[in-house]
C-alpha positions as CSV (number, residue, x, y, z in Angstrom):
1,M,-11.7,4.1,-5.2
2,F,-11.1,-0.4,-5.5
3,H,-14.4,0.3,-7.9
4,I,-13.6,2.8,-10.1
5,I,-10.4,1.4,-11.0
6,C,-12.1,-2.0,-11.4
7,V,-14.2,-0.3,-13.9
8,F,-11.6,1.0,-16.3
9,L,-9.8,-2.6,-16.1
10,Q,-10.1,-4.4,-19.5
11,P,-12.0,-6.2,-19.6
12,P,-14.4,-4.4,-16.9
13,L,-14.9,-6.4,-14.0
14,S,-18.6,-7.2,-12.9
15,V,-19.6,-6.3,-10.1
16,A,-19.8,-9.7,-8.1
17,Q,-15.7,-10.0,-9.2
18,M,-15.2,-6.8,-7.5
19,S,-17.5,-7.5,-4.2
20,N,-15.2,-10.7,-4.2
21,Q,-11.9,-8.7,-5.0
22,A,-13.3,-6.0,-2.3
23,T,-13.9,-9.1,0.3
24,W,-10.6,-10.4,-0.4
25,S,-8.7,-7.2,0.1
26,V,-10.7,-6.5,4.0
27,L,-9.2,-10.6,4.8
28,Q,-6.0,-10.4,3.7
29,S,-5.9,-6.1,5.4
30,F,-7.0,-7.9,9.1
31,D,-4.6,-11.1,8.6
32,L,-1.6,-9.0,8.1
33,L,-3.1,-6.3,11.2
34,I,-3.0,-9.5,13.0
35,W,0.5,-11.0,12.3
36,L,2.0,-7.6,12.3
37,R,0.1,-6.6,15.0
38,H,2.7,-4.9,16.9
39,A,3.5,-2.9,14.2
40,H,0.1,-1.9,14.5
41,R,0.2,-0.9,17.8
42,A,3.5,1.1,17.5
43,A,1.9,3.1,14.7
44,V,-1.4,3.6,16.7
45,T,0.8,4.3,19.6
46,A,2.7,7.3,17.8
47,L,-0.7,8.4,16.1
48,E,-2.1,9.1,19.2
49,S,0.7,11.0,20.4
50,G,0.4,13.0,17.8
51,G,3.0,11.9,15.8
52,N,3.2,12.6,12.2
53,L,3.9,10.6,9.1
54,S,7.5,10.1,9.6
55,I,7.4,9.2,12.9
56,V,4.3,6.9,12.4
57,I,6.6,4.4,9.5
58,R,10.2,4.9,11.3
59,R,7.5,3.2,14.2
60,I,6.1,0.0,12.2
61,K,9.9,0.0,10.8
62,Q,10.7,-0.4,14.2
63,A,9.0,-2.5,15.6
64,V,8.2,-5.2,12.5
65,S,12.1,-5.0,12.6
66,S,12.5,-5.8,16.2
67,G,9.4,-8.3,15.6
68,R,7.7,-6.8,18.9
């Protein structure tokens, strides 16, 4: 999906620029997961217990607001 968006940019990104952007995005995602590890755990727990999307989002919000 990301590469499709990049192609429609004016001017379009080169393959190297798309690769750099994809790498940056993955690193940012990883950093967020580490920084918000408690929110990630809350989401995983909610999903494992069969929670629907609204429950998962509620658990993430609770974890972020409580800081644990």
